[in-house]
N, C-alpha and C positions, 0 to 999 in steps of 0.2 A: 657136409657140405658137398661131399662125389656124389648123396641120394638125390642131392636138389639138381646136381648136374643134369643126369641120367632122364631124371623128369624133363629137363629143359631140352635135351637133347630127342625126347620124343615130341615133344611138341614142335620142335622146328620141325622134322620130320614130316609131321603132319600138316603145319603149315605149307611147306614146300608144295603138298599135294593137294592143295586147297586156296593157293594164290589166287588163281584166276576168281575165285569167287569173292575173296574179300573186295570192299571197297563197294562194292555193287549198291548199298545204301551209304552213300557219304555223310548223310547226320540222318539220326533219328533217335526213337525212344531206346533203341536196344543198342546204342553206340557206348563204346568207353570214353573214357574221360581223364583227363588230367587236372588235377587240384593241387595248385600252389600254395601253401601258407608262408608267410614270412615277417618274422616279427622279428629279424637281425638273424636268429635261427632261421634258416629258409629249407623250407622239406618239398619234395614234389612228392605225391602220391598220384598213384595209377589206379583206375576205378573201373570197374564191369560193369557189363550193364544193368547191373541191378543196384548199380554206385557201392561197391563194397572193395575195400582194398585190395588190389593184387600185386601191389611192388609200393617201396617206398625209400627215396633218395634223397641222401643231402646235397643241396644247392651251393652249400658251402660250408667250411670247415666246423663252425659252431652247430650246423645242423646236425654234423655225427654225433654230435653229444646228445641230441635228442632221439636220433634213429638208435643208434646205440643202447638208450636205457628202456625202451618199452618195444611191447611187440605190436603191430599195429594192422600187419595184415591179417584179412577177416573182418577185420572191423567195418560200418559201417562212416560213410563220410561224416559224419556228424560225429560219431564216436572217436574218429581219430582227430577231428577237429578238435573237440574236448580232452583228448588225452594229450594232443601237442602243448594247449595252453596249460594243462596240469602241470605238466614236466616245465613249462618253461615258468611257472608259477615256483613250483618246487625249488627250482636253480636258479633264481633270479634273475631271469629274463625279462619276465613280468614285474612289475614294482608294485608292491603291497605296501600301500601307505599313503603319501602324499605324492600325488603324480605330478611331473612338470609338464608343461606343453612340447608334445612331439614324442613321449613316451607311451607305453602301451598301446601301442595303434596296430592291430595284426591286418593285414592284407592277405585277401584272396585271390585268386584268380583260377578261372578255367577253361577248359577247349570244349569246342565239340560246337553242339546245336546251341544256339544263342537263348532260345525259351526253357529247353530243359535246364540249362547251365544257372539260367536267371532264378528257376525255381529252387534248384539244389544250392545255392547263392544262399537264397532267405530263409533254407532249413537249416543250413548250418549257420548262417548268422544265430538263427533264435537260441539253437543249442548252444553256442558260445556266448551270446550274450546271459543266458540262463547262469552258467558256471559262472560267468563274473560278476552277476547280481548275487548267485547265493554264496559265493568266497567273498564277496563285500570287496572287490577292485573295480575300481576307476578306471576304464578301458576304451577304444573304438574299435569296431569292425569296420574296413572298407572294402569293397570290389575293387580291384585292381582291374587294370586293361587285360582282356580276353587274351588265351594264349592263341596266337594265331598260327596260319598254315608254314609260313616261313619258320616261324620259331622253331615250331615242331622238327622241320627240314635240318636246322641246326642241332638238334639234339641228338638227332641220328646221327648226323656226320661224324659229332662228337663221339658218338658211344660206339656206331659201326665204321668206321674209316676204310674198311674194306669193301665197303659199296662205293661206286663211282657215283658223282654230282648227280650225273644225268639220270642213273638209276631212281636217287631218293626225290629228283625233281618229278619224277613221271609216278610215285607212290601216290595213291588216295590214302586220304586219313586215317582210315583202320587199318591200311599196311602201315602207315608211319606208327601208330599207337603199338602194333604188335610186334614190329620191330624193336620198339622203345622198351618194350614191356620184357622181352626176350633178355636182352643185353642187361637191363637192370638187375632180374633175375639174379643174373649170372655174377654179379658184384653186390649182390646184398649183404654181406659179412665182410664188404672191404671198407671199412668206418676211415677212410682216408682220400679226399679229392685226388692226389698222387698216386695213390695206389690205383684207383678206378683208373686213371688215364692210364698208368703203366699197363693195368689188364688188355685196356681197350687196342693199345697200339701194338702191344706184344700180340694180341692175337690176329692182328691185321697181316703182320708180320710172317706169323705163323702160317697163314693162309695163303701169303705170298709164296710162301718157298713151298708148299703141298703143290699149289699148280703150279710151280715151276718144274718141280720133281714128275709129276702128272705127265704133262706134256714132253719132256725128255722121253720116258717111257713107252708112251702111245706110240710118238713120232719117230720112236726108234735111232735117236741120235745116238751114233757109236764114231767109231774110228776116229780121226785128227777131228773132226767135227765134235766128237765129244769131248776130246782132251780140252780144247778150246773153251768149250761147254763150261764142263767139272773146272776147269779155270778161275771164269769169271763170275760161275755160281760160289767157290769158295771167296773170293773178295766180295762178293754181297753177304754171305753167310757172317763175313768175318767183322763187316760193319754193322752188321745187327747185333754181334755181340758187343761191340763197343758203344753203341747206342744205350744199350740196356746196362750195360757197367756204368756210362754217365749218368744215366735215370736214377739207378742206386745210388749211388757216390754223390750225385747232389741235390735229390729231392725225397728218396724213399728210405735209405738207411737214417738209423736214430742219430748218427752223428754228420749226416749230412746239414750241410747249410741251411737248408729250406727245413728239417726238424728241428733244429735247436732254435732257428725263429720262431717256429710253431708252439716250441714249449716255451717260447720267453711270452708270446703272444698269450699263450693259454694264463700265465702265471700272472701278467697282466688284467686281460679280462677279470676272469678270477676275483682280483683285489678289488677290483673297482665296482662289479656288480651286489660282492659281500658290502663293500660300503655305501655304494650308490642304496641299499635297502635299507641300510643301519641308519642311515642320514633321514630316509622316507619314514620311519618309522619315528622320528622326533615329533615333537611339537614345533610349530616355527618359530616360536620365542629361545627352544632349545637350540637351533643352529647357529652357530656364533662363527663368526669369522675364520678362525681357525680350523674348521671342520668343512668349510665350504671351499677352503684353499687346498685343504688335503682330496677333499672329493676331486678338484680340479686336476692336481698331480696324478692322480689315479687316472682322469680322464687322457691327461697328457700322454702317461705311459702306453696305454691301450693305444694310440693314435701311434706313437711311436715304434712299439713293435709290430703294429700291424702293417704300416708303412717298410719295415726291414724285411717283413714276411712277404709283402708282394713281391718287393725288389729281389728278395733269394728267389721267387719263382719267376721270375721274368729274366733274370743271369742264367739259370738253368735252363729254363726251353729256349732262350736265343743259342745257345750251345749246341741242343738235340736237333733245334731248327736247322741249323747248319751241317751236321749230321745227316740229316732227314735228308737234306738237299741232295748230299752226296750220294745216297742209298740209292735216291731216285734216278739217278744219271747212272749207276750201275745197273738197278735194274733195266730199266729200256734197253742198255747192253745187253743183256743174258736175252731180252725179249728180241732183239735184234738177231743174234747167233741164233734164236728159233727158227724166225721167219727166214732167216739164209739157206736154211734144211728142209724151207718150202713147207714149214706148219706154222700153222696160224693157232694161237691159245683160244679162240671161239671156236674151232674147229671140235675141241674137247670141252666144253662146256658141261655137260653131263658127267663125266668120269670127274671133272674137276669137281665139282659140286658135291661127288658122292666121297671122293678122298679128304675132303675139306672138313665134313660132317664127322668122319670116322676119323679122322683125327682129333675130331676137339675134345672128347675124353682125355686122351694124353696129352694135348696141350692144357687144358683145367687144371689135370695133377700136377703136371710140370709147375705151371706158374705158383699154386698150393704151396708146393714143398718149396721151392726157390722164394718165397715172399714170407715163409710161415711166421718168421719172427716179425718182420714188417705188420703182418695181419693182426697177430695177436698183442702188440704194442701199441697199433693204433685203440684197437678196442680199450686195453687199461688204462690208458692216458685219460682216454674220457669220462670212463668211469670213475678214474682218481679225481678228475675235476667236477665230476657229477656231485660225488662226496664231499668236497671242499664246499661247494655252494650250497651245497642243502644244510651244509655246519653253520651257514652265512659268519658275519664280521663278529670275530672275538676281540674286546677291548684288551688292550694291555692295560 
């Protein structure tokens, strides 16, 4: 992962020098695209100008099972979609056998130029339909609503919270895609939605800290002003540490409420998918009332554990939001101290950007070390679920 991040940093440096050229071609044949595939597992694929996958990212927890199972990067859009449905079949997300209404519908959406996206959709649909035919799977493919520029802006805001909203709003389409791609590459091996959120926000805090320290040095804030600054900064840094500890204990650690709820959800979902596919393999006259009731009870367990998972996430994030609001107040206070010394953060934009880039390798390595257990646990948990799903239902 450290080698990956070194490449990412080199790409960021070249991006900064070329930023004025990005977006000259708002849409065109050489544009990048996003392709989203949804079959309950939801996965985002960022494609290059040749429609090959350069980054893959789960959009929900079940999507992490798919992206952790296979290597998608470097494949064509058609190959990636085919592999997506293949893994979905192996793990029971695609029903093999008798299909009920609403099951086995693959939704595909694209960003970018409407004409080229339409053509790519038809090519991907043809490939996936061919797979369904060869595997004798009853399924449908539907084109979902195109990914809008506003949705792209929201995605970038989530994974690059260090960018202010005005900057994101001013970005051209290709700039948004580029920013999203680089952020996704950094978290490519984090198979957890909360781990990715932790990374993006910790990165934003890290960049803020580098910004503040860079301005202090360049502005030469010393003496009594320096003491006041250091005191305020100490409170700021302590609040960041509190936020990180809260996130770990409530969302990321294996014994956190969210991860305990996620474990229960994975178990319920595994039982349901395995039994659903067992029922689908039966002839209609073999499906007794008892079997139908058992399937319904598994579905109820999925719904219940999913609600508990959502509630755990909401409770944790509400606590984090309060702490982040307090942090914003403290940060504003530090900036006021800087301005009282007749210094403006904007004066040192170039120096700040250079320091932030230099800091990223250290930040990434520190994050990877701090969250090493959570990173490996997430991957192992999805791998274990995949194995159980591939084994299918075992009658007692």
